[in-house]
Residue frames as a rotation matrix with the C-alpha (Angstrom) as fourth column:
MET 1
0.721 -0.346 -0.600 12.50
-0.689 -0.453 -0.566 31.84
-0.076 0.821 -0.565 5.32
THR 2
0.882 -0.412 0.228 14.82
0.404 0.911 0.084 29.15
-0.242 0.018 0.970 3.95
ARG 3
0.426 -0.863 -0.273 18.58
-0.803 -0.499 0.325 29.46
-0.417 0.081 -0.905 3.94
PHE 4
0.984 -0.180 0.007 20.85
0.173 0.932 -0.319 27.32
0.051 0.315 0.948 1.91
LYS 5
0.373 -0.927 0.030 24.43
-0.754 -0.284 0.593 26.37
-0.541 -0.244 -0.805 2.25
GLY 6
0.859 -0.015 0.512 26.43
0.268 0.865 -0.424 24.29
-0.437 0.502 0.747 -0.22
GLU 7
-0.156 -0.943 -0.294 29.51
-0.289 -0.241 0.926 24.00
-0.944 0.230 -0.235 -2.51
ILE 8
0.895 0.322 -0.310 29.91
-0.363 0.121 -0.924 23.95
-0.260 0.939 0.226 -6.22
ARG 9
-0.040 -0.946 0.322 32.63
-0.332 0.317 0.888 21.65
-0.942 -0.071 -0.327 -7.47
ASP 10
0.051 -0.050 -0.997 33.81
-0.996 0.073 -0.055 20.57
0.075 0.996 -0.046 -10.83
THR 11
0.853 0.376 -0.361 33.96
-0.378 0.923 0.068 16.79
0.359 0.078 0.930 -11.75
ASP 12
0.019 -0.924 -0.381 37.52
0.141 0.380 -0.914 16.59
0.990 -0.036 0.138 -10.47
GLY 13
0.351 0.242 -0.904 36.27
0.889 0.217 0.403 17.65
0.294 -0.946 -0.139 -7.02
GLN 14
-0.756 -0.648 0.093 37.91
0.606 -0.747 -0.273 21.13
0.246 -0.150 0.958 -7.27
LEU 15
-0.028 0.754 -0.656 35.90
0.785 -0.390 -0.481 23.79
-0.618 -0.528 -0.582 -5.35
ILE 16
-0.426 -0.001 0.905 34.59
0.746 -0.567 0.351 26.44
0.512 0.824 0.242 -7.69
GLY 17
-0.523 0.315 0.792 32.31
-0.370 -0.921 0.122 28.35
0.768 -0.229 0.598 -5.33
THR 18
-0.871 0.235 -0.431 30.07
0.489 0.493 -0.720 28.28
0.043 -0.838 -0.544 -2.25
LEU 19
-0.195 0.864 0.463 26.55
0.116 -0.449 0.886 29.03
0.974 0.227 -0.012 -1.40
ASN 20
-0.608 0.033 -0.794 25.56
0.794 0.069 -0.605 30.60
0.035 -0.997 -0.068 1.89
LYS 21
-0.907 0.295 0.302 22.45
-0.125 -0.870 0.477 32.62
0.403 0.394 0.826 1.08
ASP 22
-0.431 0.901 0.057 19.01
-0.241 -0.054 -0.969 33.59
-0.870 -0.431 0.240 2.07
PRO 23
0.357 0.663 0.658 16.41
0.234 0.618 -0.750 32.59
-0.904 0.422 0.065 -0.36
ILE 24
-0.539 -0.630 -0.559 17.84
-0.546 -0.243 0.801 31.82
-0.641 0.737 -0.213 -3.71
ILE 25
0.699 0.676 -0.236 16.53
-0.613 0.394 -0.685 30.47
-0.370 0.623 0.689 -6.92
ILE 26
-0.436 -0.782 0.445 18.34
-0.260 0.583 0.770 27.24
-0.861 0.220 -0.458 -8.04
GLY 27
0.368 0.471 -0.802 18.14
-0.875 -0.115 -0.470 26.80
-0.314 0.875 0.369 -11.75
ILE 28
0.944 -0.055 0.325 18.97
0.147 0.953 -0.265 23.93
-0.295 0.298 0.908 -14.08
ILE 29
0.167 -0.944 -0.285 22.66
-0.631 -0.324 0.705 23.58
-0.758 0.062 -0.649 -14.60
GLU 30
0.963 0.175 -0.206 23.43
-0.264 0.449 -0.854 22.35
-0.057 0.876 0.479 -18.16
ASP 31
0.236 -0.922 -0.308 27.17
-0.811 -0.012 -0.585 22.12
0.535 0.388 -0.751 -17.76
SER 32
0.839 0.199 -0.507 28.04
-0.070 0.963 0.262 18.52
0.540 -0.184 0.821 -17.07
ASP 33
-0.041 -0.968 -0.249 31.40
0.365 0.217 -0.905 19.39
0.930 -0.128 0.344 -15.55
LEU 34
-0.550 -0.044 0.834 29.80
-0.629 -0.635 -0.448 20.92
0.550 -0.771 0.322 -12.41
GLN 35
-0.275 0.422 -0.864 28.59
0.617 0.767 0.178 19.18
0.737 -0.484 -0.471 -9.28
VAL 36
-0.395 0.181 0.901 26.36
-0.499 -0.865 -0.045 21.12
0.771 -0.468 0.432 -6.91
ASP 37
-0.369 0.276 -0.888 25.68
0.686 0.725 -0.060 19.97
0.627 -0.631 -0.457 -3.41
VAL 38
-0.502 0.299 0.812 23.13
-0.403 -0.911 0.086 22.03
0.765 -0.284 0.577 -1.55
GLN 39
-0.444 0.506 -0.739 21.52
0.840 0.521 -0.148 21.52
0.310 -0.687 -0.657 1.94
ILE 40
0.304 0.719 0.625 18.74
0.073 -0.671 0.738 23.39
0.950 -0.179 -0.257 3.62
ILE 41
-0.781 -0.623 -0.033 20.09
0.115 -0.092 -0.989 24.85
0.614 -0.776 0.144 6.77
ASP 42
-0.732 0.621 -0.281 16.74
0.305 -0.069 -0.950 26.16
-0.609 -0.781 -0.139 8.26
SER 43
-0.671 0.598 0.438 13.32
0.358 -0.256 0.898 27.17
0.649 0.759 -0.042 7.09
GLY 44
-0.762 0.501 0.411 10.54
-0.638 -0.692 -0.338 29.35
0.115 -0.519 0.847 8.34
PRO 45
-0.451 0.759 0.470 7.03
-0.228 0.412 -0.882 28.30
-0.863 -0.505 -0.012 9.28
THR 46
-0.763 0.282 0.582 4.80
0.637 0.482 0.602 26.53
-0.110 0.830 -0.547 6.81
GLY 47
-0.877 0.480 0.028 2.24
-0.446 -0.833 0.327 28.77
0.181 0.275 0.944 5.10
PRO 48
-0.282 0.878 0.386 -1.55
-0.659 0.115 -0.743 28.22
-0.697 -0.464 0.547 5.51
VAL 49
-0.672 0.138 0.728 -3.31
0.431 0.872 0.233 25.25
-0.602 0.470 -0.645 3.93
GLY 50
-0.924 0.294 -0.243 -5.06
-0.366 -0.507 0.780 25.99
0.106 0.810 0.577 0.70
PRO 51
-0.065 0.992 0.108 -8.79
-0.927 -0.020 -0.373 25.41
-0.368 -0.124 0.921 0.02
VAL 52
-0.144 0.172 0.975 -10.21
0.006 0.985 -0.172 22.06
-0.990 -0.019 -0.143 -0.55
GLY 53
-0.932 -0.124 -0.341 -10.36
-0.326 -0.126 0.937 21.13
-0.159 0.984 0.077 -4.27
PRO 54
-0.053 0.961 -0.271 -13.54
-0.997 -0.035 0.071 20.30
0.059 0.274 0.960 -6.12
VAL 55
0.113 0.311 0.944 -15.23
-0.386 0.889 -0.247 16.87
-0.916 -0.336 0.220 -5.84
GLY 56
-0.861 -0.487 -0.149 -14.18
-0.356 0.367 0.859 14.50
-0.364 0.792 -0.490 -8.53
PRO 57
-0.174 0.824 -0.539 -16.76
-0.880 0.116 0.461 12.87
0.442 0.554 0.705 -10.96
GLN 58
0.289 0.353 0.890 -18.69
-0.768 0.640 -0.004 9.92
-0.571 -0.683 0.456 -9.70
GLY 59
-0.694 -0.720 0.016 -17.28
-0.590 0.581 0.561 6.61
-0.413 0.380 -0.828 -10.61
ARG 60
-0.471 0.521 -0.712 -18.88
-0.578 0.428 0.695 3.85
0.667 0.738 0.099 -12.71
ALA 61
0.442 0.670 0.596 -21.58
-0.894 0.384 0.230 1.70
-0.075 -0.635 0.769 -11.05
GLY 62
-0.719 -0.692 0.071 -20.19
-0.695 0.718 -0.045 -1.70
-0.020 -0.082 -0.996 -9.88
LYS 63
0.165 0.716 -0.679 -21.72
-0.534 0.643 0.549 -5.04
0.829 0.272 0.488 -9.99
ASP 64
0.567 -0.049 0.822 -22.23
-0.727 0.438 0.528 -7.47
-0.386 -0.897 0.213 -7.00
ALA 65
-0.432 -0.779 -0.455 -19.42
-0.872 0.489 -0.010 -10.04
0.230 0.392 -0.891 -7.27
VAL 66
0.655 0.622 0.429 -20.92
-0.675 0.736 -0.037 -13.41
-0.339 -0.265 0.903 -7.59
VAL 67
-0.383 -0.923 0.040 -18.32
-0.831 0.363 0.422 -16.21
-0.404 0.128 -0.906 -7.51
ASP 68
0.326 0.239 -0.915 -18.31
-0.729 0.680 -0.082 -19.17
0.602 0.693 0.396 -9.86
TYR 69
0.518 -0.110 0.848 -18.32
-0.721 0.477 0.502 -22.00
-0.460 -0.872 0.168 -7.21
ALA 70
0.946 -0.109 0.304 -17.35
0.216 0.913 -0.346 -24.73
-0.240 0.393 0.888 -9.73
LEU 71
0.567 -0.775 0.280 -14.26
0.043 -0.312 -0.949 -22.68
0.823 0.550 -0.144 -11.04
LEU 72
0.278 -0.409 0.869 -13.24
-0.875 -0.481 0.054 -21.60
0.396 -0.775 -0.492 -7.54
LYS 73
0.678 -0.025 0.734 -13.31
-0.461 0.764 0.452 -25.19
-0.572 -0.645 0.506 -6.15
GLN 74
0.886 -0.402 0.230 -11.18
0.450 0.627 -0.636 -26.36
0.111 0.667 0.737 -9.15
LEU 75
0.405 -0.738 0.539 -8.65
-0.100 -0.622 -0.777 -23.64
0.909 0.261 -0.326 -8.56
ALA 76
0.559 -0.066 0.827 -8.48
-0.793 -0.334 0.510 -24.08
0.243 -0.940 -0.239 -4.75
THR 77
-0.481 -0.691 -0.540 -5.78
-0.329 0.713 -0.620 -26.25
0.813 -0.120 -0.570 -3.19
PHE 78
-0.861 0.223 -0.457 -7.89
0.507 0.443 -0.740 -26.46
0.038 -0.868 -0.495 0.10
SER 79
-0.293 0.828 0.479 -11.54
-0.116 -0.528 0.841 -25.76
0.949 0.191 0.250 0.70
PHE 80
-0.922 0.019 -0.387 -13.00
0.385 0.161 -0.909 -24.94
0.045 -0.987 -0.156 4.23
GLU 81
-0.174 0.912 0.372 -16.51
0.213 -0.334 0.918 -24.50
0.961 0.239 -0.136 5.24
GLN 82
-0.997 -0.044 0.058 -17.70
-0.038 -0.358 -0.933 -22.37
0.062 -0.933 0.356 8.29
ALA 83
-0.496 0.863 -0.096 -21.10
0.554 0.400 0.730 -23.81
0.668 0.309 -0.677 8.95
SER 84
0.431 0.652 -0.624 -22.02
0.902 -0.342 0.265 -21.77
-0.041 -0.677 -0.735 12.08
PRO 85
0.670 -0.148 0.727 -21.72
0.106 -0.951 -0.291 -17.93
0.735 0.273 -0.621 12.02
ALA 86
0.495 -0.595 -0.633 -18.62
0.780 -0.017 0.626 -16.75
-0.383 -0.804 0.455 13.72
THR 87
0.935 -0.219 -0.279 -16.42
-0.285 -0.933 -0.221 -13.63
-0.212 0.286 -0.935 13.71
THR 88
-0.039 -0.989 -0.140 -13.30
-0.950 -0.007 0.311 -15.60
-0.308 0.145 -0.940 13.57
TRP 89
0.928 0.166 -0.335 -12.61
-0.300 0.864 -0.404 -18.76
0.222 0.475 0.852 11.26
TYR 90
0.135 -0.911 0.390 -9.79
-0.749 0.164 0.642 -20.97
-0.649 -0.379 -0.660 12.36
ILE 91
0.865 0.210 -0.457 -8.55
-0.496 0.508 -0.704 -22.93
0.084 0.835 0.543 9.38
GLU 92
0.042 -0.823 0.567 -6.21
-0.421 0.500 0.757 -25.81
-0.906 -0.271 -0.325 9.70
HIS 93
0.731 0.255 -0.634 -5.07
-0.654 -0.004 -0.756 -26.48
-0.195 0.967 0.164 6.10
ASN 94
0.359 -0.673 0.647 -1.73
-0.030 0.685 0.728 -28.38
-0.933 -0.281 0.225 6.45
LEU 95
0.989 -0.027 0.145 -0.44
0.145 0.005 -0.989 -27.15
0.026 1.000 0.009 3.08
GLY 96
0.298 -0.950 -0.093 3.04
0.877 0.235 0.418 -26.27
-0.376 -0.206 0.904 4.37
PHE 97
-0.712 -0.564 0.419 2.97
0.681 -0.701 0.212 -22.80
0.175 0.436 0.883 3.02
TYR 98
-0.501 0.530 -0.684 1.14
0.231 -0.680 -0.696 -19.47
-0.834 -0.506 0.219 3.40
PRO 99
-0.515 0.387 0.765 -1.73
0.856 0.281 0.434 -19.56
-0.047 0.878 -0.476 0.84
SER 100
-0.850 0.434 0.298 -3.88
-0.335 -0.883 0.329 -16.90
0.406 0.180 0.896 -0.56
VAL 101
-0.723 0.681 -0.116 -7.27
0.566 0.487 -0.665 -16.94
-0.396 -0.546 -0.738 1.13
PHE 102
-0.786 0.610 0.102 -10.67
-0.321 -0.543 0.776 -16.19
0.529 0.577 0.622 -0.60
THR 103
-0.870 0.493 -0.024 -13.75
0.281 0.454 -0.845 -16.12
-0.406 -0.742 -0.534 1.51
VAL 104
-0.700 0.713 0.028 -17.40
-0.339 -0.368 0.866 -16.16
0.628 0.597 0.499 0.26
THR 105
-0.359 0.743 0.565 -20.83
-0.817 0.043 -0.575 -16.44
-0.452 -0.667 0.592 1.72
TYR 106
-0.414 0.290 0.863 -23.10
0.329 0.931 -0.156 -19.45
-0.849 0.219 -0.481 0.96
GLY 107
0.688 0.726 -0.009 -24.79
0.251 -0.249 -0.935 -17.22
-0.681 0.641 -0.354 -1.72
GLY 108
0.290 -0.617 0.732 -21.33
0.957 0.205 -0.206 -16.80
-0.023 0.760 0.650 -3.48
HIS 109
0.857 -0.111 0.502 -20.64
-0.046 -0.989 -0.141 -13.11
0.513 0.097 -0.853 -2.42
GLN 110
-0.073 -0.967 -0.244 -17.13
0.554 0.164 -0.816 -12.38
0.829 -0.195 0.524 -1.59
ILE 111
0.959 0.240 -0.152 -16.53
0.240 -0.396 0.886 -11.31
0.152 -0.886 -0.437 2.06
GLN 112
0.148 -0.932 0.332 -13.52
-0.134 -0.351 -0.927 -9.49
0.980 0.092 -0.177 3.31
GLY 113
0.952 0.062 -0.298 -11.75
0.270 0.283 0.920 -10.61
0.142 -0.957 0.253 6.44
ALA 114
0.398 -0.898 0.188 -8.45
-0.915 -0.403 0.010 -9.89
0.067 -0.176 -0.982 8.11
VAL 115
0.844 -0.151 -0.515 -6.25
0.003 0.961 -0.277 -12.80
0.537 0.232 0.811 7.31
TYR 116
0.358 -0.732 0.580 -3.63
-0.924 -0.187 0.333 -13.82
-0.135 -0.655 -0.743 10.12
PHE 117
0.339 -0.311 -0.888 -1.20
-0.271 0.872 -0.409 -16.63
0.901 0.379 0.211 9.32
ILE 118
0.862 -0.145 0.486 -0.50
-0.455 0.202 0.867 -18.50
-0.224 -0.969 0.108 12.63
ASP 119
-0.145 -0.917 0.372 2.03
-0.311 0.399 0.862 -20.76
-0.939 0.010 -0.344 10.91
GLU 120
-0.783 -0.242 -0.573 2.54
-0.610 0.121 0.783 -22.49
-0.120 0.963 -0.243 7.51
ASN 121
-0.886 0.413 -0.210 -0.31
0.340 0.888 0.310 -24.88
0.314 0.204 -0.927 8.27
ASN 122
-0.102 0.856 -0.506 -2.96
0.974 -0.017 -0.224 -22.64
-0.200 -0.516 -0.833 10.09
VAL 123
-0.846 -0.022 0.533 -4.72
0.214 -0.929 0.301 -19.45
0.489 0.368 0.791 9.23
GLU 124
-0.303 0.780 -0.548 -7.25
0.759 -0.149 -0.633 -17.37
-0.575 -0.608 -0.547 11.09
VAL 125
-0.688 0.281 0.669 -9.77
0.405 -0.617 0.675 -15.08
0.603 0.735 0.311 9.36
SER 126
-0.629 0.347 -0.696 -11.43
0.618 -0.320 -0.718 -12.31
-0.472 -0.881 -0.013 11.34
PHE 127
-0.339 0.603 0.722 -14.61
0.634 -0.421 0.649 -10.46
0.695 0.678 -0.240 10.34
THR 128
-0.872 0.104 0.479 -16.27
-0.337 -0.836 -0.434 -7.43
0.355 -0.540 0.763 11.94
LYS 129
-0.103 0.863 0.494 -19.43
-0.975 0.011 -0.222 -9.40
-0.197 -0.505 0.841 12.30
GLU 130
-0.193 0.000 0.981 -20.44
-0.184 0.982 -0.036 -13.10
-0.964 -0.188 -0.189 12.50
ARG 131
0.016 0.122 -0.992 -20.18
-1.000 0.020 -0.014 -14.72
0.018 0.992 0.122 9.02
GLN 132
0.098 -0.093 0.991 -20.65
-0.138 0.985 0.106 -18.22
-0.985 -0.147 0.084 7.63
GLY 133
0.813 0.235 -0.532 -19.60
-0.532 -0.072 -0.844 -19.64
-0.237 0.969 0.067 4.39
TYR 134
0.810 -0.549 0.206 -16.46
0.585 0.783 -0.211 -21.00
-0.045 0.292 0.955 2.57
ALA 135
0.513 -0.751 -0.415 -12.81
-0.602 -0.660 0.450 -20.18
-0.612 0.019 -0.791 2.43
TYR 136
0.948 -0.294 0.122 -10.75
0.266 0.522 -0.810 -21.27
0.174 0.801 0.573 -0.64
LEU 137
0.502 -0.855 -0.132 -6.99
-0.391 -0.361 0.847 -21.50
-0.771 -0.373 -0.515 -0.25
SER 138
0.888 -0.316 0.333 -4.50
0.459 0.579 -0.674 -21.92
0.020 0.752 0.659 -2.83
């Protein structure tokens, strides 16, 4: 059970009343000359968790994302190729800032890796399994 304690004051700070009640209903106060400060002193145990709701509708079918290499190369400030499969790609770009990193397979499919910035000129991209392909930084 929740208890409330608080004060009701007008806009000049004059105390009009106090609250020190067991469960009460707090309604909307439409009088703009009142200021109500209420704090919860204690509350009882949380009630049981309700049932799980229904499953939502199935989303729309997606497409495999195939990257336009020509466009990506034009937009990239720095390109990197990881020729041998590796779980971690170490990329020295010497751009002097922390760039966005976009990684793709040789087939042009985007691959997600965890990007760690070592400093403003070096970045490391880690994958859950060995990958090879390109990284485009901008």
